[in-house]
C-alpha positions, 0 to 999 in steps of 0.5 A: 218488327212490332208493326209486322207482327201486329197485323197477323195478331189482330187478324188472328183475333178476328179469325178466332172470333169468326170460328167461335161464332160458327161453333156457337151458331146455335147457342144463345147469342151473348150480349153485345156489351159483354163481348165487343169491347174487349175484342175491339180494344185489342184490335185498337191497341194493335192498330195504334202500334202499326200506325206508331211504327209506320211514323217511326219508319218515316221519321228514320227515313227523313231524319236519321238517313238524310244523306238522300234528303238535305234538311234546310233551314231558312235564315233571317239573312236570306240564306238557307243552311242545309245539313246532310248526314254522311256515314264514314264507316260502320262506327263513324258518321258526320253531319255535313253543312252547306249554305245556299244563297239564291239570286232573285231572278233564280226563283223564277228561272233556271240558273247556274250553280257556283260552288265556293270551296273555302280554304283550310280553317274556314267555314261557309260563313267566313268564306262568304264574308271574305270573298264577298260573292254573296254581296255580288249576288245580292246586289244583282250583279249576276244571276246564280245560286251560290253554294258554300259548303263546310269542309270536313272538320273532325279534328280530334281535340279537347271538347272546349275547342270543338264546335257543333256537329263535329265541326272545328276550326280545322275544316278543310277538304280531303283532296290532292293527297293531303290526307295520306298517312305517310312518314316524313322524309328521313335525313341522310346520315351525317348530311343535312339533306333528305332521302328523296330517292328512298321515299318516293311518295313522302310529302313533308319534312320532319318539321311539318309533323305536329303542325296539324291536328289529327282527325277522327277519320284518320284515327278510324283508319289507323289508331297510331295515326294520332299522337297525344298532346305533348307526346312527341318531340316534333310537336314540342318543337312545332307547337306555337298556338295556345291550343297546341297543348290540348290538340291531338296531333297527326303522327304522319304527313297527313294534314287533313281529314279522310272523310269522303268529301266528294260524296258530300258535294255530289249529294249537296249539289243534287239536293240544290238541283231538286230544291231550286231547279238549278241547271246541272249543265252550268255548275261552276267550282271556285276555291282558293288554297285547299278550296282551289285544290277541291275545285280541281279534284272534284272536276275529275269524273273518277271522283264525282258522278257525271250529273254533278261535274262542273262546266268550268273551274276557277282555282287560286293558290292550289297545289297537290301534295308531291306527285298527286296532281290529277290529270283532267285531260283538258276537258274542263275550262279552267282559270288557274290563279297564283300569287307570286309571293305565295309562301304557303303554296309556292308557285315554284321551287325557288319561290318556296326557297326564297320565301320560306326563310331558308335564304338566310341560312345559305351561302351568298354564292347561291344568291349571286348565281341566281342574280347572274341568271336574272341578268339574262331575263328578257326585259320585255317579259316584264314590260308594262308591269308595275307594283304600287306604281313602281317598276319591279326590281331585285328579288321581286323581279327574280320571283316574277321571272321565275313564276312566268317561266314555270321555274325553268329559268333558275332550275339549273342553278338551283339543281347545282347549288341546293339539291334536295334543300329545295324540294325532292323530285316528283314522279315527273322528275320535277323539283317540288316546292317546299312550303313555309310549314315544311310540306312538298307541293307539286309546282304550278307548272305541274298543276297547269299541265294536269288541268290542261291534260298535257305532259308538259307546259312550256310556260316560257313560251306563253304569251303573257299579257295584262287582262284587258277585261279589268280596269287599267289600274288593276291590269298593272299587277297581273299577267295572264296567258292562254295554254295552247293545244288543249281541248278547251279554254285553259287560262293561267294568271300570275298576280302580285300577291301572297296566299290570297285572291288577286287584288287583295293586300298581303293580309287578304283584304280587298284593296281600293283597286279591287272596288271591294272585290267587284273587279275580281268578281267581274273578272271571274263571272263576266270574263271567264264564265261569260256571264254564266253561259258556259255549259258542260256538253254531253249531259242532261240538264236536270235530275 
């Protein structure tokens, strides 16, 4: 406002001076030394004001509203750390961070972008250290631009647990329904079962409440979404970490921030394309756990603009909240990976039941019934598969048989013996899987159908085979199959593992078989992504 008023003010002084000269044209001219300095000084002051305000406007445009321009800092390790400011509401904004690492060849040629979405509780630094994709890149094994974004971490906590830029240890992604503020399933009166029919969208059990912190963005939507520390019975029962007494807990099923993560990723990708001249026809999304969920949701045109949509996705251990599976119409090549021993995101209702600790509380008749069904499993389906040098048997065989059939082989037995104890049905009338912390996930078969754009995937009919593109020692712990009748290539792989990546230990460390992760990296980059040659058709390749 000051800069706008400065121009007419100085102009007015000049005009006034001109009029005065005309009126006093015949008078004796005043000495220059008596009239020029004052007027010159006034104009100079206003000119300085104009320049100062223009500088302020430039500063505000670049630094206060960097949602259009990422501010990047080059780090000693060779990475670029970039920040973008995003406004969540009229009163709430967040600074978001992402890391960029560029292969040497990509500084002189256009390269694809590989986005690595971390899982819940991680950040870009921990993710790069864990997946070791950065090592794969720097060793010259592949030419791509690695983008590792930080999830939304606006958990409401005490100051001593908060990090810089509103980040906390509770970073994740607002994807596949996990931010929905819904109440927990209610128990039916006098029966140890839950009201599945009366709460069609609820996706957590009462014991899940208080296990996750509340978020500022959730509180912005509804102040009652958060409970103060030690203020609820469920929190006292569920709390186990040293931070629980200082953490503001969620009062609903919501286990994630309500920030607009899709806008953040879109703007981050556009910034990377501008700065590094990347090829937008070759954007690939990869992630594990909640990062896998992000790679699926952000491939949906309803969430992402066309110029930032991926040409292919790789999702491991991914699962939507009950009835929130997306339908990608089978237009995006996809590699879906899942560990048979995953209790955090169970592949099937039976896996959730067997791995969650509920097994010990049930009658032995249920287990005996499952064993009888197991005897009918065709041995050829598991032929050639060995774990740690031993043929699979017992409960391990039961989990494998169940996963490879999409839960169908034991469905009738479970329905007649367990009812809602094993997970309420989703909108497709399929049993959901209950995780070890009490959340209801759509099963792997539903995720696969949504990605492939099919109403139903008969996993029992798939042609399961070990992946021939990896060393023989690595083939013995994974079975893969192509999903037919899709518009593009969709591949699903079941592997011997927990809530980790293939060829990792139960603690998610790379095993000797993995060659420090290189077997997995080659499987993704060379086998599935075809050395980065997969392109998204029907779009421009630059901004």
